[in-house]
C-alpha angles and dihedrals in degrees: 000000000000120000116249125187118234116271119267090258091051091050088050090054092047091052094046092050095048130085108157121059121184108204113207111203093019106168123218088215110101091212094062122097093233091058093045093048095046092044090053092048089048091054088049087061103262118135106240119205115191120221105197120126090201097059133067098198134003125185089358094300127111111259120227129211093226142355090260089062094061108105097205138060117278124211100188129021104205113197130210098173134109113273093250090059096054108083095073087048090055090050088052092048091052089047094054094046098244115171101218136026111206120189111197126238113303093022123109135145127169096207089052090052092048094051092047096043092047086050091057099256127134110241129213120179136185095008129113112236093209092054094046090047092050092048099042100032104028093160096046129260113329111218115212 
């Protein structure tokens, strides 16, 4: 069965229900896309948790070596890694009980989607979380 991303309405619900985003592959270099996207999401009110074993802190937040090292619940695992590196990330996302695995624009992997889906996660691939958030929640997250 071919993978399909959730509908726009479903993606909007995911974003509205999410507060904490663990960003795998978040660079500490401000000119990198992962940094710019995460900084924009942080400014929109999301809590960003960097996952980068080579950095101590990024965007003012403690950086962790892996998802398993994060000591708090994670809503979305946002991934900035090449597709061939994503299946183990999906396994970790399932292991920590994340709700959604989000592969950034240009990143898709059927095995990764299968692992995450079978583990009970929503899966979004080849979409930019910042773009989706800007389109679907232009005025920021509305709390009910």
